[in-house]
N, CA, C and O atoms as CSV, one atom per row, in Angstrom:
chain,resi,resn,atom,element,x,y,z
A,1,UNK,N,N,0.775,-1.226,0.078
A,1,UNK,CA,C,0.124,-0.002,-0.112
A,1,UNK,C,C,0.922,1.249,-0.075
A,1,UNK,O,O,0.578,2.193,-0.786
A,2,UNK,N,N,1.940,1.330,0.683
A,2,UNK,CA,C,2.819,2.455,0.832
A,2,UNK,C,C,3.534,2.638,-0.374
A,2,UNK,O,O,3.846,3.778,-0.719
A,3,UNK,N,N,3.865,1.534,-1.136
A,3,UNK,CA,C,4.541,1.673,-2.470
A,3,UNK,C,C,3.508,2.461,-3.602
A,3,UNK,O,O,3.877,3.289,-4.435
A,4,UNK,N,N,2.137,1.969,-3.390
A,4,UNK,CA,C,1.194,2.506,-4.353
A,4,UNK,C,C,1.023,4.164,-4.214
A,4,UNK,O,O,0.883,4.934,-5.165
A,5,UNK,N,N,1.068,4.519,-2.838
A,5,UNK,CA,C,0.976,5.830,-2.502
A,5,UNK,C,C,2.007,6.517,-2.858
A,5,UNK,O,O,1.843,7.629,-3.360
A,6,UNK,N,N,3.366,5.947,-2.651
A,6,UNK,CA,C,4.468,6.717,-3.075
A,6,UNK,C,C,4.551,6.819,-4.671
A,6,UNK,O,O,5.134,7.769,-5.194
A,7,UNK,N,N,3.967,5.842,-5.402
A,7,UNK,CA,C,3.974,5.875,-6.815
A,7,UNK,C,C,2.995,7.068,-7.173
A,7,UNK,O,O,3.336,7.915,-7.998
A,8,UNK,N,N,1.871,7.109,-6.582
A,8,UNK,CA,C,0.920,8.190,-6.977
A,8,UNK,C,C,1.340,9.649,-6.677
A,8,UNK,O,O,1.013,10.617,-7.364
A,9,UNK,N,N,2.103,9.682,-5.568
A,9,UNK,CA,C,2.439,11.118,-4.992
A,9,UNK,C,C,3.861,11.417,-6.084
A,9,UNK,O,O,4.050,12.548,-6.531
A,10,UNK,N,N,4.687,10.383,-6.384
A,10,UNK,CA,C,5.679,10.688,-7.380
A,10,UNK,C,C,5.243,11.036,-8.836
A,10,UNK,O,O,5.949,11.726,-9.570
A,11,UNK,N,N,4.103,10.547,-9.192
A,11,UNK,CA,C,3.758,10.779,-10.468
A,11,UNK,C,C,2.854,12.300,-10.428
A,11,UNK,O,O,2.744,12.989,-11.443
A,12,UNK,N,N,2.371,12.607,-9.381
A,12,UNK,CA,C,1.692,13.955,-9.241
A,12,UNK,C,C,2.969,14.948,-9.244
A,12,UNK,O,O,3.012,15.881,-10.047
A,13,UNK,N,N,3.924,14.729,-8.387
A,13,UNK,CA,C,5.094,15.738,-8.475
A,13,UNK,C,C,5.676,15.945,-9.656
A,13,UNK,O,O,5.965,17.071,-10.064
A,14,UNK,N,N,5.950,14.573,-10.469
A,14,UNK,CA,C,6.530,14.619,-11.660
A,14,UNK,C,C,5.827,15.427,-12.554
A,14,UNK,O,O,6.436,16.234,-13.256
A,15,UNK,N,N,4.431,15.284,-12.616
A,15,UNK,CA,C,3.594,16.061,-13.366
A,15,UNK,C,C,3.561,17.522,-13.228
A,15,UNK,O,O,3.523,18.265,-14.209
A,16,UNK,N,N,3.576,17.949,-11.980
A,16,UNK,CA,C,3.595,19.321,-11.589
A,16,UNK,C,C,4.819,19.825,-12.288
A,16,UNK,O,O,4.699,20.730,-13.114
A,17,UNK,N,N,6.013,19.293,-12.010
A,17,UNK,CA,C,7.219,19.772,-12.423
A,17,UNK,C,C,7.517,19.677,-13.930
A,17,UNK,O,O,8.188,20.503,-14.549
A,18,UNK,N,N,6.925,18.544,-14.468
A,18,UNK,CA,C,6.987,18.268,-15.777
A,18,UNK,C,C,6.107,19.327,-16.606
A,18,UNK,O,O,6.469,19.694,-17.724
A,19,UNK,N,N,5.055,19.748,-16.062
A,19,UNK,CA,C,4.242,20.727,-16.852
A,19,UNK,C,C,4.931,21.967,-16.818
A,19,UNK,O,O,4.806,22.670,-17.821
A,20,UNK,N,N,5.646,22.401,-15.866
A,20,UNK,CA,C,6.384,23.669,-15.828
A,20,UNK,C,C,7.615,23.418,-16.982
A,20,UNK,O,O,7.912,24.331,-17.752
A,21,UNK,N,N,8.154,22.386,-17.022
A,21,UNK,CA,C,9.300,22.118,-18.072
A,21,UNK,C,C,8.749,22.160,-19.457
A,21,UNK,O,O,9.353,22.689,-20.390
A,22,UNK,N,N,7.497,21.544,-19.571
A,22,UNK,CA,C,6.606,21.394,-21.120
A,22,UNK,C,C,6.254,22.819,-21.349
A,22,UNK,O,O,6.246,23.181,-22.526
A,23,UNK,N,N,5.972,23.662,-20.464
A,23,UNK,CA,C,5.645,24.901,-20.811
A,23,UNK,C,C,6.770,25.948,-21.422
A,23,UNK,O,O,6.632,26.778,-22.320
A,24,UNK,N,N,7.873,25.641,-20.666
A,24,UNK,CA,C,9.163,26.235,-21.014
A,24,UNK,C,C,9.608,25.705,-22.469
A,24,UNK,O,O,9.981,26.488,-23.342
A,25,UNK,N,N,9.540,24.359,-22.653
A,25,UNK,CA,C,9.937,23.871,-23.928
A,25,UNK,C,C,8.892,24.119,-25.140
A,25,UNK,O,O,9.170,23.926,-26.324
A,26,UNK,N,N,7.644,24.578,-24.652
A,26,UNK,CA,C,6.748,24.780,-25.736
A,26,UNK,C,C,6.990,26.307,-26.024
A,26,UNK,O,O,6.774,26.677,-27.178
A,27,UNK,N,N,7.406,27.215,-25.121
A,27,UNK,CA,C,7.656,28.533,-25.607
A,27,UNK,C,C,8.759,28.627,-26.354
A,27,UNK,O,O,8.760,29.421,-27.295
A,28,UNK,N,N,10.026,27.748,-26.040
A,28,UNK,CA,C,11.124,27.886,-26.832
A,28,UNK,C,C,10.965,27.404,-28.181
A,28,UNK,O,O,11.313,28.140,-29.104
A,29,UNK,N,N,10.446,26.171,-28.434
A,29,UNK,CA,C,10.281,25.594,-29.507
A,29,UNK,C,C,9.097,26.027,-30.526
A,29,UNK,O,O,9.309,26.333,-31.700
A,30,UNK,N,N,7.855,26.011,-29.929
A,30,UNK,CA,C,6.664,26.346,-30.831
A,30,UNK,C,C,6.161,27.826,-30.519
A,30,UNK,O,O,5.086,28.210,-30.978
A,31,UNK,N,N,6.893,28.577,-29.795
A,31,UNK,CA,C,6.966,30.149,-29.758
A,31,UNK,C,C,5.510,30.637,-29.329
A,31,UNK,O,O,5.058,31.643,-29.876
A,32,UNK,N,N,4.821,30.016,-28.449
A,32,UNK,CA,C,3.630,30.313,-27.832
A,32,UNK,C,C,3.507,29.877,-26.322
A,32,UNK,O,O,4.208,28.973,-25.865
A,33,UNK,N,N,2.640,30.521,-25.620
A,33,UNK,CA,C,2.617,30.217,-24.294
A,33,UNK,C,C,1.367,29.002,-24.035
A,33,UNK,O,O,0.183,29.205,-24.304
A,34,UNK,N,N,1.831,27.898,-23.541
A,34,UNK,CA,C,0.888,26.827,-23.191
A,34,UNK,C,C,0.271,26.937,-21.974
A,34,UNK,O,O,0.985,27.184,-21.002
A,35,UNK,N,N,-0.954,26.800,-21.821
A,35,UNK,CA,C,-1.873,26.750,-20.591
A,35,UNK,C,C,-1.356,25.731,-19.759
A,35,UNK,O,O,-1.024,24.642,-20.227
A,36,UNK,N,N,-1.246,26.059,-18.334
A,36,UNK,CA,C,-0.614,24.873,-17.341
A,36,UNK,C,C,-1.407,23.705,-17.288
A,36,UNK,O,O,-0.882,22.608,-17.094
A,37,UNK,N,N,-2.852,23.867,-17.471
A,37,UNK,CA,C,-3.655,22.749,-17.288
A,37,UNK,C,C,-3.428,21.761,-18.450
A,37,UNK,O,O,-3.480,20.553,-18.219
A,38,UNK,N,N,-3.167,22.247,-19.744
A,38,UNK,CA,C,-2.956,21.422,-20.709
A,38,UNK,C,C,-1.632,20.657,-20.721
A,38,UNK,O,O,-1.488,19.502,-21.121
A,39,UNK,N,N,-0.576,21.554,-20.171
A,39,UNK,CA,C,0.689,20.983,-20.008
A,39,UNK,C,C,0.706,19.849,-18.785
A,39,UNK,O,O,1.524,18.932,-18.707
A,40,UNK,N,N,-0.265,20.086,-17.947
A,40,UNK,CA,C,-0.294,19.240,-16.686
A,40,UNK,C,C,-0.709,17.718,-17.179
A,40,UNK,O,O,-0.147,16.663,-16.884
A,41,UNK,N,N,-1.806,17.916,-17.977
A,41,UNK,CA,C,-2.542,16.777,-18.577
A,41,UNK,C,C,-1.463,15.960,-19.382
A,41,UNK,O,O,-1.230,14.761,-19.224
A,42,UNK,N,N,-0.847,16.801,-20.264
A,42,UNK,CA,C,0.172,15.974,-21.157
A,42,UNK,C,C,1.302,15.522,-20.430
A,42,UNK,O,O,1.935,14.620,-20.981
A,43,UNK,N,N,1.726,15.930,-19.306
A,43,UNK,CA,C,2.904,15.479,-18.490
A,43,UNK,C,C,2.320,14.200,-17.708
A,43,UNK,O,O,2.978,13.167,-17.588
A,44,UNK,N,N,1.070,14.357,-17.205
A,44,UNK,CA,C,0.541,13.302,-16.467
A,44,UNK,C,C,0.276,12.001,-17.177
A,44,UNK,O,O,0.434,10.886,-16.681
A,45,UNK,N,N,-0.161,12.281,-18.443
A,45,UNK,CA,C,-0.485,10.949,-19.495
A,45,UNK,C,C,0.761,10.485,-19.892
A,45,UNK,O,O,0.865,9.267,-20.039
A,46,UNK,N,N,1.672,11.145,-20.086
A,46,UNK,CA,C,2.999,10.824,-20.553
A,46,UNK,C,C,3.736,10.070,-19.475
A,46,UNK,O,O,4.477,9.147,-19.814
A,47,UNK,N,N,3.585,10.405,-18.133
A,47,UNK,CA,C,4.325,9.699,-17.233
A,47,UNK,C,C,3.671,8.396,-16.924
A,47,UNK,O,O,4.331,7.370,-16.760
A,48,UNK,N,N,2.271,8.443,-16.838
A,48,UNK,CA,C,1.520,7.168,-16.628
A,48,UNK,C,C,1.870,6.040,-17.734
A,48,UNK,O,O,2.138,4.856,-17.533
A,49,UNK,N,N,1.787,6.793,-19.047
A,49,UNK,CA,C,1.947,5.853,-20.193
A,49,UNK,C,C,3.469,5.151,-20.189
A,49,UNK,O,O,3.680,3.955,-20.390
A,50,UNK,N,N,4.356,6.050,-19.946
A,50,UNK,CA,C,5.679,5.575,-19.663
A,50,UNK,C,C,5.817,4.278,-18.679
A,50,UNK,O,O,6.310,3.178,-18.929
A,51,UNK,N,N,5.271,4.727,-17.582
A,51,UNK,CA,C,5.411,3.684,-16.282
A,51,UNK,C,C,4.537,2.306,-16.695
A,51,UNK,O,O,4.914,1.193,-16.325
A,52,UNK,N,N,3.621,2.460,-17.307
A,52,UNK,CA,C,2.617,1.276,-17.800
A,52,UNK,C,C,3.634,0.631,-18.987
A,52,UNK,O,O,3.804,-0.588,-18.970
A,53,UNK,N,N,4.140,1.243,-19.759
A,53,UNK,CA,C,5.256,0.539,-20.835
A,53,UNK,C,C,6.252,-0.025,-20.093
A,53,UNK,O,O,6.586,-1.156,-20.445
A,54,UNK,N,N,6.820,0.462,-19.155
A,54,UNK,CA,C,7.904,-0.133,-18.537
A,54,UNK,C,C,7.416,-1.248,-17.789
A,54,UNK,O,O,8.081,-2.284,-17.769
A,55,UNK,N,N,6.305,-1.158,-17.156
A,55,UNK,CA,C,5.788,-2.608,-16.345
A,55,UNK,C,C,5.533,-3.682,-17.305
A,55,UNK,O,O,5.846,-4.850,-17.077
A,56,UNK,N,N,4.870,-3.220,-18.555
A,56,UNK,CA,C,4.703,-4.366,-19.560
A,56,UNK,C,C,5.965,-4.843,-20.040
A,56,UNK,O,O,6.128,-6.061,-19.979
A,57,UNK,N,N,6.963,-4.088,-20.539
A,57,UNK,CA,C,8.125,-4.695,-20.846
A,57,UNK,C,C,8.937,-5.438,-19.847
A,57,UNK,O,O,9.624,-6.377,-20.250
A,58,UNK,N,N,8.933,-5.122,-18.598
A,58,UNK,CA,C,9.522,-5.967,-17.415
A,58,UNK,C,C,8.803,-7.161,-17.320
A,58,UNK,O,O,9.432,-8.204,-17.139
A,59,UNK,N,N,7.513,-7.176,-17.418
A,59,UNK,CA,C,6.643,-8.331,-17.227
A,59,UNK,C,C,7.100,-9.403,-18.438
A,59,UNK,O,O,7.395,-10.565,-18.162
A,60,UNK,N,N,7.123,-8.916,-19.719
A,60,UNK,CA,C,7.517,-9.696,-20.806
A,60,UNK,C,C,8.909,-10.356,-20.377
A,60,UNK,O,O,9.007,-11.583,-20.371
A,61,UNK,N,N,9.922,-9.589,-20.041
A,61,UNK,CA,C,11.118,-10.243,-19.683
A,61,UNK,C,C,11.073,-11.147,-18.615
A,61,UNK,O,O,11.715,-12.192,-18.722
A,62,UNK,N,N,10.354,-10.900,-17.495
A,62,UNK,CA,C,10.112,-11.666,-16.499
A,62,UNK,C,C,9.407,-13.120,-16.744
A,62,UNK,O,O,9.594,-14.055,-15.965
A,63,UNK,N,N,8.589,-13.215,-17.887
A,63,UNK,CA,C,7.939,-14.190,-18.332
A,63,UNK,C,C,9.122,-15.325,-18.785
A,63,UNK,O,O,9.063,-16.521,-18.500
A,64,UNK,N,N,10.207,-14.671,-19.558
A,64,UNK,CA,C,11.090,-15.667,-20.145
A,64,UNK,C,C,12.375,-15.706,-19.093
A,64,UNK,O,O,13.523,-15.991,-19.436
A,65,UNK,N,N,12.008,-15.404,-17.900
A,65,UNK,CA,C,13.122,-15.681,-16.768
A,65,UNK,C,C,14.150,-14.620,-16.681
A,65,UNK,O,O,15.138,-14.896,-16.001
A,66,UNK,N,N,14.103,-13.517,-17.215
A,66,UNK,CA,C,15.271,-12.630,-17.311
A,66,UNK,C,C,14.757,-11.295,-16.528
A,66,UNK,O,O,13.587,-11.012,-16.273
A,67,UNK,N,N,15.918,-10.551,-16.215
A,67,UNK,CA,C,15.617,-9.160,-15.729
A,67,UNK,C,C,15.832,-8.280,-16.848
A,67,UNK,O,O,16.550,-8.518,-17.819
A,68,UNK,N,N,15.000,-7.014,-16.585
A,68,UNK,CA,C,15.178,-6.269,-17.885
A,68,UNK,C,C,16.410,-5.700,-17.923
A,68,UNK,O,O,16.962,-5.339,-16.884
A,69,UNK,N,N,17.006,-5.552,-19.206
A,69,UNK,CA,C,18.410,-5.099,-19.345
A,69,UNK,C,C,18.557,-3.747,-20.153
A,69,UNK,O,O,17.636,-2.932,-20.209
A,70,UNK,N,N,19.585,-3.594,-20.676
A,70,UNK,CA,C,19.922,-2.237,-21.396
A,70,UNK,C,C,18.939,-2.143,-22.619
A,70,UNK,O,O,18.378,-1.098,-22.949
A,71,UNK,N,N,18.794,-3.346,-23.251
A,71,UNK,CA,C,17.938,-3.474,-24.557
A,71,UNK,C,C,16.477,-3.107,-24.165
A,71,UNK,O,O,15.739,-2.437,-24.888
A,72,UNK,N,N,16.115,-3.634,-22.890
A,72,UNK,CA,C,14.648,-3.471,-22.580
A,72,UNK,C,C,14.500,-1.940,-22.192
A,72,UNK,O,O,13.523,-1.344,-22.647
A,73,UNK,N,N,15.293,-1.340,-21.480
A,73,UNK,CA,C,15.260,0.065,-21.076
A,73,UNK,C,C,15.326,0.986,-22.423
A,73,UNK,O,O,14.560,1.930,-22.619
A,74,UNK,N,N,16.274,0.607,-23.250
A,74,UNK,CA,C,16.202,1.447,-24.532
A,74,UNK,C,C,14.916,1.213,-25.235
A,74,UNK,O,O,14.408,2.187,-25.790
A,75,UNK,N,N,14.411,0.245,-25.283
A,75,UNK,CA,C,13.082,0.052,-25.887
A,75,UNK,C,C,11.928,0.673,-25.367
A,75,UNK,O,O,10.993,1.033,-26.082
A,76,UNK,N,N,11.967,0.815,-24.078
A,76,UNK,CA,C,11.100,1.762,-23.255
A,76,UNK,C,C,11.227,3.086,-23.550
A,76,UNK,O,O,10.290,3.806,-23.894
A,77,UNK,N,N,12.547,3.481,-23.407
A,77,UNK,CA,C,12.799,5.052,-23.668
A,77,UNK,C,C,12.488,5.421,-25.075
A,77,UNK,O,O,11.860,6.459,-25.280
A,78,UNK,N,N,12.861,4.685,-26.038
A,78,UNK,CA,C,12.496,5.044,-27.488
A,78,UNK,C,C,10.855,5.066,-27.633
A,78,UNK,O,O,10.251,5.976,-28.200
A,79,UNK,N,N,10.325,4.085,-27.116
A,79,UNK,CA,C,8.787,4.018,-27.300
A,79,UNK,C,C,8.167,5.143,-26.530
A,79,UNK,O,O,7.272,5.785,-27.081
A,80,UNK,N,N,8.560,5.464,-25.266
A,80,UNK,CA,C,8.084,6.568,-24.610
A,80,UNK,C,C,8.226,7.880,-25.343
A,80,UNK,O,O,7.288,8.662,-25.492
A,81,UNK,N,N,9.557,8.095,-25.830
A,81,UNK,CA,C,9.834,9.202,-26.877
A,81,UNK,C,C,8.766,9.493,-27.811
A,81,UNK,O,O,8.184,10.575,-27.889
A,82,UNK,N,N,8.501,8.271,-28.646
A,82,UNK,CA,C,7.579,8.608,-29.895
A,82,UNK,C,C,6.021,8.629,-29.244
A,82,UNK,O,O,5.207,9.401,-29.748
A,83,UNK,N,N,5.689,7.911,-28.304
A,83,UNK,CA,C,4.489,8.154,-27.847
A,83,UNK,C,C,4.223,9.659,-27.291
A,83,UNK,O,O,3.263,10.351,-27.630
A,84,UNK,N,N,5.188,10.023,-26.427
A,84,UNK,CA,C,5.079,11.328,-26.083
A,84,UNK,C,C,5.108,12.525,-27.057
A,84,UNK,O,O,4.538,13.600,-26.874
A,85,UNK,N,N,5.901,12.157,-28.177
A,85,UNK,CA,C,5.929,13.200,-29.222
A,85,UNK,C,C,4.534,13.305,-29.919
A,85,UNK,O,O,3.998,14.361,-30.255
A,86,UNK,N,N,3.944,11.839,-30.113
A,86,UNK,CA,C,2.749,11.963,-30.761
A,86,UNK,C,C,1.667,12.698,-29.708
A,86,UNK,O,O,0.880,13.552,-30.118
A,87,UNK,N,N,1.710,12.319,-28.467
A,87,UNK,CA,C,0.692,12.987,-27.492
A,87,UNK,C,C,0.831,14.573,-27.421
A,87,UNK,O,O,-0.111,15.357,-27.298
A,88,UNK,N,N,2.040,14.866,-27.511
A,88,UNK,CA,C,2.119,16.323,-27.404
A,88,UNK,C,C,1.583,17.015,-28.855
A,88,UNK,O,O,0.896,18.034,-28.928
A,89,UNK,N,N,2.010,16.306,-29.846
A,89,UNK,CA,C,1.479,16.826,-31.239
A,89,UNK,C,C,-0.072,16.874,-31.277
A,89,UNK,O,O,-0.649,17.758,-31.910
A,90,UNK,N,N,-0.719,15.943,-30.614
A,90,UNK,CA,C,-2.123,15.979,-30.654
A,90,UNK,C,C,-2.906,16.737,-29.637
A,90,UNK,O,O,-4.050,17.143,-29.840
A,91,UNK,N,N,-2.232,16.908,-28.526
A,91,UNK,CA,C,-2.897,17.589,-27.505
A,91,UNK,C,C,-2.523,19.017,-27.519
A,91,UNK,O,O,-3.390,19.857,-27.279
A,92,UNK,N,N,-1.306,19.366,-27.778
A,92,UNK,CA,C,-1.016,20.962,-27.836
A,92,UNK,C,C,-1.378,21.435,-29.161
A,92,UNK,O,O,-1.079,20.913,-30.235
A,93,UNK,N,N,-2.161,22.644,-28.925
A,93,UNK,CA,C,-2.630,23.412,-30.085
A,93,UNK,C,C,-2.322,24.761,-29.934
A,93,UNK,O,O,-2.442,25.385,-28.880
A,94,UNK,N,N,-1.849,25.290,-31.191
A,94,UNK,CA,C,-1.631,26.742,-31.309
A,94,UNK,C,C,-2.892,27.467,-31.334
A,94,UNK,O,O,-3.844,27.002,-31.960
A,95,UNK,N,N,-2.983,28.660,-30.653
A,95,UNK,CA,C,-4.377,29.169,-30.662
A,95,UNK,C,C,-4.851,29.596,-31.953
A,95,UNK,O,O,-6.069,29.744,-32.055
A,96,UNK,N,N,-4.035,29.854,-33.091
A,96,UNK,CA,C,-4.581,30.277,-34.396
A,96,UNK,C,C,-4.448,29.278,-35.421
A,96,UNK,O,O,-4.970,29.418,-36.527
A,97,UNK,N,N,-3.729,28.218,-35.073
A,97,UNK,CA,C,-3.422,27.228,-36.222
A,97,UNK,C,C,-3.802,25.848,-35.897
A,97,UNK,O,O,-3.739,25.008,-36.794
A,98,UNK,N,N,-4.166,25.536,-34.792
A,98,UNK,CA,C,-4.519,24.139,-34.276
A,98,UNK,C,C,-3.402,23.241,-33.825
A,98,UNK,O,O,-2.378,23.731,-33.349
A,99,UNK,N,N,-3.557,21.969,-33.954
A,99,UNK,CA,C,-2.478,21.178,-33.169
A,99,UNK,C,C,-1.026,21.246,-33.880
A,99,UNK,O,O,-0.886,21.522,-35.071
A,100,UNK,N,N,-0.093,20.993,-33.099
A,100,UNK,CA,C,1.279,21.347,-33.537
A,100,UNK,C,C,1.873,20.186,-34.453
A,100,UNK,O,O,2.804,20.318,-35.248
A,101,UNK,N,N,1.227,19.146,-34.215
A,101,UNK,CA,C,1.816,17.901,-35.091
A,101,UNK,C,C,2.880,17.240,-34.460
A,101,UNK,O,O,3.484,17.752,-33.518
A,102,UNK,N,N,3.174,16.030,-34.962
A,102,UNK,CA,C,4.246,15.082,-34.523
A,102,UNK,C,C,5.624,15.799,-34.715
A,102,UNK,O,O,6.402,15.861,-33.762
A,103,UNK,N,N,5.914,16.297,-35.832
A,103,UNK,CA,C,7.147,16.991,-35.841
A,103,UNK,C,C,7.741,17.836,-34.930
A,103,UNK,O,O,8.838,17.623,-34.413
A,104,UNK,N,N,6.871,19.016,-34.675
A,104,UNK,CA,C,7.117,19.894,-33.528
A,104,UNK,C,C,7.016,19.124,-32.204
A,104,UNK,O,O,7.819,19.337,-31.295
A,105,UNK,N,N,6.009,18.215,-32.102
A,105,UNK,CA,C,5.811,17.541,-30.768
A,105,UNK,C,C,6.997,16.791,-30.473
A,105,UNK,O,O,7.305,16.641,-29.290
A,106,UNK,N,N,7.738,16.279,-31.423
A,106,UNK,CA,C,9.025,15.585,-31.332
A,106,UNK,C,C,10.160,16.340,-30.861
A,106,UNK,O,O,10.992,15.907,-30.064
A,107,UNK,N,N,10.159,17.649,-31.461
A,107,UNK,CA,C,11.194,18.712,-31.108
A,107,UNK,C,C,11.030,19.062,-29.541
A,107,UNK,O,O,12.041,19.142,-28.842
A,108,UNK,N,N,9.935,19.238,-29.078
A,108,UNK,CA,C,9.467,19.823,-27.752
A,108,UNK,C,C,9.909,18.393,-26.893
A,108,UNK,O,O,10.614,18.527,-25.893
A,109,UNK,N,N,9.524,17.198,-27.269
A,109,UNK,CA,C,9.664,16.027,-26.585
A,109,UNK,C,C,11.263,15.870,-26.349
A,109,UNK,O,O,11.706,15.502,-25.260
A,110,UNK,N,N,12.033,16.157,-27.382
A,110,UNK,CA,C,13.432,15.925,-27.335
A,110,UNK,C,C,14.068,16.871,-26.433
A,110,UNK,O,O,14.982,16.444,-25.727
A,111,UNK,N,N,13.660,18.320,-26.332
A,111,UNK,CA,C,14.053,19.172,-25.333
A,111,UNK,C,C,13.696,18.830,-24.076
A,111,UNK,O,O,14.538,18.965,-23.188
A,112,UNK,N,N,12.437,18.345,-23.771
A,112,UNK,CA,C,11.962,18.045,-22.503
A,112,UNK,C,C,12.719,16.530,-21.941
A,112,UNK,O,O,13.042,16.364,-20.765
A,113,UNK,N,N,12.860,15.799,-22.709
A,113,UNK,CA,C,13.617,14.688,-22.437
A,113,UNK,C,C,14.947,14.817,-21.948
A,113,UNK,O,O,15.424,14.305,-20.935
A,114,UNK,N,N,15.561,15.658,-22.894
A,114,UNK,CA,C,17.085,16.048,-22.712
A,114,UNK,C,C,17.300,16.815,-21.422
A,114,UNK,O,O,18.266,16.624,-20.683
A,115,UNK,N,N,16.384,17.652,-21.211
A,115,UNK,CA,C,16.410,18.734,-20.108
A,115,UNK,C,C,16.185,17.793,-18.649
A,115,UNK,O,O,16.875,17.890,-17.634
A,116,UNK,N,N,15.194,17.008,-18.833
A,116,UNK,CA,C,14.860,15.947,-17.650
A,116,UNK,C,C,16.218,15.161,-17.442
A,116,UNK,O,O,16.682,15.033,-16.309
A,117,UNK,N,N,16.709,14.751,-18.315
A,117,UNK,CA,C,17.927,13.661,-18.171
A,117,UNK,C,C,19.184,14.532,-17.697
A,117,UNK,O,O,20.068,14.086,-16.966
A,118,UNK,N,N,19.151,15.664,-18.143
A,118,UNK,CA,C,20.354,16.477,-17.671
A,118,UNK,C,C,20.152,16.904,-16.224
A,118,UNK,O,O,21.168,17.038,-15.543
A,119,UNK,N,N,18.936,17.138,-15.659
A,119,UNK,CA,C,18.690,17.403,-14.203
A,119,UNK,C,C,18.812,16.183,-13.444
A,119,UNK,O,O,19.194,16.263,-12.276
A,120,UNK,N,N,18.516,14.981,-13.993
A,120,UNK,CA,C,18.727,13.745,-13.376
A,120,UNK,C,C,20.023,13.361,-13.128
A,120,UNK,O,O,20.352,12.949,-12.016
A,121,UNK,N,N,20.882,13.463,-14.153
A,121,UNK,CA,C,22.360,13.241,-14.143
A,121,UNK,C,C,23.138,14.147,-13.130
A,121,UNK,O,O,24.039,13.723,-12.406
A,122,UNK,N,N,22.645,15.579,-13.161
A,122,UNK,CA,C,23.408,16.340,-12.433
A,122,UNK,C,C,23.041,16.271,-10.899
A,122,UNK,O,O,23.793,16.688,-10.018
A,123,UNK,N,N,21.750,15.674,-10.662
A,123,UNK,CA,C,21.449,15.410,-9.208
A,123,UNK,C,C,22.257,14.154,-8.682
A,123,UNK,O,O,22.747,14.096,-7.554
A,124,UNK,N,N,22.331,13.214,-9.581
A,124,UNK,CA,C,22.981,11.906,-9.218
A,124,UNK,C,C,24.669,12.183,-8.812
A,124,UNK,O,O,25.298,11.679,-7.881
A,125,UNK,N,N,25.160,13.184,-9.879
A,125,UNK,CA,C,26.553,13.564,-9.498
A,125,UNK,C,C,26.824,14.286,-8.328
A,125,UNK,O,O,27.784,14.049,-7.595
A,126,UNK,N,N,25.857,15.302,-8.115
A,126,UNK,CA,C,25.750,16.161,-7.053
A,126,UNK,C,C,25.536,15.177,-5.593
A,126,UNK,O,O,26.151,15.429,-4.556
A,127,UNK,N,N,24.822,14.342,-5.691
A,127,UNK,CA,C,24.551,13.541,-4.397
A,127,UNK,C,C,25.811,12.637,-4.256
A,127,UNK,O,O,26.183,12.344,-3.120
A,128,UNK,N,N,26.505,12.168,-5.370
A,128,UNK,CA,C,27.517,11.298,-5.316
A,128,UNK,C,C,28.768,11.986,-4.594
A,128,UNK,O,O,29.554,11.338,-3.903
A,129,UNK,N,N,28.877,13.332,-4.814
A,129,UNK,CA,C,30.056,13.957,-4.348
A,129,UNK,C,C,29.784,14.588,-3.014
A,129,UNK,O,O,30.700,14.884,-2.247
A,130,UNK,N,N,28.354,14.817,-2.709
A,130,UNK,CA,C,28.146,15.521,-1.451
A,130,UNK,C,C,27.746,14.583,-0.263
A,130,UNK,O,O,27.670,14.964,0.905
A,131,UNK,N,N,27.495,13.289,-0.711
A,131,UNK,CA,C,27.046,12.350,0.240
A,131,UNK,C,C,28.286,11.914,1.075
A,131,UNK,O,O,29.381,11.893,0.513
A,132,UNK,N,N,28.172,11.555,2.424
A,132,UNK,CA,C,29.197,11.289,3.161
A,132,UNK,C,C,29.931,9.932,2.597
A,132,UNK,O,O,29.201,9.111,2.042
A,133,UNK,N,N,31.024,9.712,2.684
A,133,UNK,CA,C,31.745,8.491,2.296
A,133,UNK,C,C,31.698,7.297,3.414
A,133,UNK,O,O,31.963,7.520,4.595
A,134,UNK,N,N,31.417,6.297,3.031
A,134,UNK,CA,C,31.430,5.276,3.946
A,134,UNK,C,C,32.598,4.351,3.889
A,134,UNK,O,O,33.060,4.235,2.754
A,135,UNK,N,N,33.132,3.736,4.725
A,135,UNK,CA,C,34.254,2.837,4.540
A,135,UNK,C,C,33.862,1.453,4.754
A,135,UNK,O,O,34.692,0.551,4.638
């Protein structure tokens, strides 16, 4: 039960922060301001879909008696990127022109994934050097 609550809280916090990052990426790439509510829904659906995809791939690997490996994680990452690009292309609409499409959605998704990855790696490196060393 505690893991489920932690998963839900993590998805919510990730969606809140992801929506802010998505607004910034949309402003930089598509040159218009995205409503926070639209960004939140896109981030929430993207995070939930990525988690479900990861669970499905892990389940398929476990059926064959293996743990998920680099190839499985790469499959999840690429599939999540393509799905998220499609999702952004269909959910996000320019006020005067309509949906932004897959091409602009993939650019926004690339900036979104790249920024999130950079933040994650920076946090890992920071904690590695600031954590007390154990002998």
